[in-house]
N, C-alpha and C positions, 0 to 999 in steps of 0.2 A: 157089659157090666157097668152099672152106674152106682154112684155113691151120693149121699146127701150129707151136708155139713150144717151144724147148728151151733149157736153160740154156746160157749162153755158154761157149764153150770145149769143148763136148762135140761132137767131130767123128766119133765112131764111128757115128752114125746119119745122116750126110749122104747116103749112097747106099742107104739102106734104102727099101723101097717104102712108099708113103703108105698111112696107115690111114684107114678111113672115119670120119667125124665125125657124130655124130647131130645131128639138127636142133636139139634143146634140150639143150645140154650144161650140167651143173651148174657153180657157181662154186667154183674151187679154186685153190691155189697150190702152188708147189714151191720148195724152197730149193736154190739152186745154190751153186757154190763161191764166187762173188763177191757174193752177195746173195740176195734173195727175189723170186720171181715170182708175182704174183697173176693168176688167170685168171677172167674173168667174161663170160659171154655171148659166148664165143669171143674175148675180148680178154685180153691179158696185160699186167700192169704190174710192172715190175722195181723193187724197193726195196732200197736198200743197208742194211748192218747197223746203221750209226749211226742212220739215220733210223728204222729199224724199232724199235730199242730206245728211241729218244726217244718214239716214238708209244706204245709199251707203257708206258713210265714215266709219261707224261702221263695215260694212262688209269688207271693204278694210283693216282696222286696224286689225281685227280678222284674216284675211288671212295672213297679214304680220307677225303677232305674231305667227301664226301657223307655217309659213315657218321658222322663226328665231328659234323657239323652236325645231323644227325638226332638223334644221342644228346644233344647239348646242349639242343636244343629239347625233347627228351623229359624230361630231368632238370633243366631250368632252375629250376623252382620249388624243388626240394630244395636245390640249390646256394645259391640266394639266401637261403633260410631259414637255412641253416648260417652263411653269412657274416654275416647280420644278428644271429644269436644270439651269434656270436663278438664282434662289435662291441659288443653290449649288455653282455656279460660284461666286456670291457675298460673300458667306461664306468663300470659299477658298481664295479669294482675301483679305478678312478681316483677316483671320488667317495668311496668308503670311505677311501681314503688321505688325501684332503683333509680329511674329517671328523675323522680321527684326529689329523692335524697341527693342525687348529683347536683340538681339545680340549687338545692338549699346550700350544699357545701360550696358551690361556685359563688353564691351570693356572699357567704361568710368569708370565703377566701378573698373576694374582691374588696370587702370592707377591711379585711386585715391588711391587704396590700396598700389601700388608701391610708389606713392608720400608720402603717410602716413609713410610707412616704412623708406624711405629715410629721411623724416623730423625727425622721432623719433631717427634715428641713429645719425643725425647731432646734435640734441638736447642733446642726451646722451653724445656725444663726447665733446660738449661745456661745459656741466656740469662737466664732468671729468676734462677738461682743466681748468675750473674756480677753481675747488677744488685744483688742483696743484698750480695755481697761488696764491690762498689764503694761502696755506702752505708755499709757497716761501715768501710771504709778511710777514707772521708770523715769519719765520726764519730771515728775514731781519729786523724785528721790524718796518715795514712800516705801513702806514695808509691804511686801506682797503676801505676807502670811495670812492676811484676812481674806484673801481670794482663794477659794477652793476650786481646783481644776475639775472641769466636767470630765468624768471618765469617758473615754471614747468607747461607745458601744459598737462592737464589731457588726459589720453588715450581716444580716441574716438572723439577728436576734428575734425580730418580729416576723420571720418567715413562716407562712402558713404550714400547718401540720400536714404531713404526707397523707394521701388517701390510700386506704387499704381496702381493696375490694376483691382480694384473692379468696376469701372465705365465703361461707354461705350467707353471711350477713354483712351489710354495708356499714362501716364504722369510720368515724373521724376521731382519732385519739388525741387527747390533750387540747381539744379546742377551747374548753373552759379555762384551763390554766393559761393558755396563750392570751385570752382576753383579760384575765386577771393581771398577767405580767404587763400587758399594754397599759392598763389603767395605773399600775404601780409606777411604771416608767414615766408616764405623763405627769403623775403627781410629783415625781422627783424633778422633772424638768421645770415644773412650776416653782418648786422651792428654790432651785438653782437660779431661775430668772429673778425671783424676789431677792435672793442674796446679792446678785449682780446689781440690781436696782439700788440696794443699800450701799454697796461699794461705790457705785457711780455718784450717789448723793454725797457720800463722805469725801470723794475726790473733788467734787464741785465745791464743797464747803472748805476743804483744805486749800484749794486754789484761790478761793475768795479771801480766805484768811491770810494766805501768803501775799496776795496782792496788796491787801490793806497794810500788812506789816512792812513790806518793802516800801510802799508809798510813804508810810508814816516815818520810817527811818530816813529815807532820802530827803524828805522835807525837813526833818529835824536836823540832819547834817547840813543841809544848805542854809538853814536859819542860823546855826551856830557859826558857820564860816562867814556868813554875811556880817555878823557882829565883829569878826576879825578883819573885815574888809579884804577877804581873800577869795579870789575867784578860781575854782578848780579848773575851769577851762583854760585859764591863763597859765596854770602850772601843770601842763599835761605831759611834760617831758621828765617826770620824776623817775628815779631809778628804783624799781620795785623787784628786781630780780631778772634772771636771764629767761626771756621768752622769745617766741618766734614761730615760724611756720608759714605755709602758703596762704594766700588770701582767698577765702571762699566767702563771698557775700551771703548774708542770711536773707532768705526769701520770705516775704510775708505770706500768710495763708491766702489761698485762692478764693474765688467767689463761692465754690462749693464747700468750703470748710465750715465746720460747725462752730457754735459759740465757744465750746471748750477750747478748740484749737486757736481761735482768735484771742481768747483771754490768756491762754498759755503763752502765745507769742508776745502779747503785751507785757505779761509778768516777766517773761524771760528777758525782754529788752530792758525793763526797769531794773531787773536783778543785775544785768550786765553793767548798767550805768552805776548802780549802787556799789558793786564790787570794784569797779574802776575808781569810784570816789574813795572807797576804803583804801585802795592801793595808794591813791594820791595823799590820803591822810597820813600815811607812813612817812611822807616827805615833809610834813608840817610838824613843828616841834610842840607836840601836845602832851608828851609824857613827862612825868616828874623826873628830874635829874638825880634825885636821892631816894633812898629807900625809906619807907615809913611815912609818917606825917611830916608835912613841911613846917619847919620852924624858921621863920624869916627874922633875921637880925637887922636887916637894913633894906628898905623898899627901893623901887625905881623912882628916879626923879631928883628933885631938890632935897639936899640934906646938908648937915654940918660936917665938914671933912674931919675925920678923926685925928689927922696929923696937923693940918693947918688951922684947925679951929675956926674955919670960915665957911661960908656957903659954897657948895659945889654941886655939880650935876653927877648923880650916880647913874651910870649907863646900864646897870643890871640890878639884880637882887642878890643879897647875901643870905645863904642858907646855912644854918648851923649844922655842924657835924663833927665827929671825932676824927682825929688823924688816922688815916689808913682805911677809912670807910670808902666804899666804891662810889664813883661818879659815873652815871649812865648817860649815854647820848639820847637825846629826846626825839630824834627822827632819823630816817635813813639818809645817808649822805656819804661824802668823801672828805677825809681829813686833809685840810690845807695848811694847817700850822700845828706843830707839836714840839714846842721848845720854850726857852725862857723868853718872856716878853715884858721886860721892865717891871712896871707896877703890877702887872698880872701875875708875876712870878712864872712858875711853870704853867703854860696855858696851851690848850688844845682848841682849835677852831675847826668847825665842820661846815662844809658847804652842802646844802640840801638840793641844789640844782634847780631851784624854782624861784630864785631871788631871795630865799631865806637862808640864814646862817645862824649858828649859835657858837658861843664862846664859854669855856670852862677854865676859870683861873684859880691861882693859889694852890695848885695840886702839889702834893708831896711826891708823887711819882706819875710819870706819863707812861701809858701802856699801849699806845698806838703810834703809827708812823705816818709821815706825810704820804698822801696818795692812797692810803688804805681805805677800802670801802667798809663802812660800818652800818649796822642795822639798828633800828629802834630798840633800846634796852641794853645794847652792848656796853661793857665797862671800858671806858677810855682812859681812866686814871684813878688815883686815890686822893681823897680829900687831905688837905694840909694847910699850911700857913706861910707859903712862900710869897715873895714880892712885898707889895705894900699892904700888909695885913697885920691886924692886932691879935689874931688868934685863929685856930683852925676853923675853917668854913669853906664853902664853895661859892665863888663868884660866878653867877650864871647870867649870860646875856642872850637876847634874841634880836636879830637884825633883819630888816627888810631893805634890800638894795643898799647894804652897808650902812644903814641908819638905824640906831638903837631904838627899839620900841619896848614897851612894858611887857616883860615875860608873863606877868600874872594873868593877862587876859587869855593867853594861850593855855596856861595851866588850868584856868577855870573852864575854858572850852573843852579841854581834855577830860575834866570831870564830868561835864554834861554828856560827852560822847562815849563815856566808858561803858555804857550798856549796849552799844551797838555791836 
């Protein structure tokens, strides 16, 4: 028994006579209006259009996937080789970049180390120079307030920034700030050096001024004493106070000393001589024996004696004053007489230990004792009118080797030297 199948909807062959079917019919299919019919071994299977194309698409995808998989496995070695080569090229480029950056940082670090060494050398030189200037100022007795100390910068301020290569990128942090800091510190050092130059110039000017002043005062002093016919070297054993100590000779500057040291030694020597001369002046009767302006009632030398009404030699000067006013000693010395001395009345005599002596007569009261040391300006008595006197005044004498000399030239010399 055999059957025949036709596409659905085809009614034109319903009344046609049946066709004979061979015993072994081949597999075939027919497309109808509403799908596809597959025939195999006398059996027919109808497939719709959607299912048909899904089946075809699946077969095509599987074929493409099979071809791609086969191609991949066929060319897998070549692809991997290319990928590895590309990765190696990228790694080499990365390493080259790192090496270049390392070299650049090494150069910058070397420059920073050199800058740090230069900075530290300049700072050390400035500190040494400042120390020298401070010693000079101390020697001159000047004020150090004008000298500003260079702040000591701790070691490592200019230290290169650490290298950080732990991350994926190679970085050098704060490199620009370090360079800016270096430039700022260099500018500060230059300003400090300029300030020290100004201080050094002022010190040189002060030393020159001091030298001129001391030389001028010493010449002025020697000129005035020459008018008095007094040689300070002759009167070197004056009593100026209690002094002493071991002898340590002063050494002049060596051959390697600078001009400042040589000039300072010369000025110090002149200053020592001047101070010694000033000390010796205290043993020369240059001070006024009375307070205020001198009012002389009788000069030194020839005069008419107020009692005998005849010519006489006046061995001193008479200075007007009121009874009870103080009489001052005119130089350092030791009291040798403090008592009534005939025409002098109450009289005090002071030996100045250099061949010079002074006498103070007609005192109303004596305030010192024999053997007492007195200093210039001390009060030794009170003005009065004792002895051979016509009224209250002070009889003042100056003697050299016990010979009376005019006290006025010593008083005038004292006025000239009052500014020393």
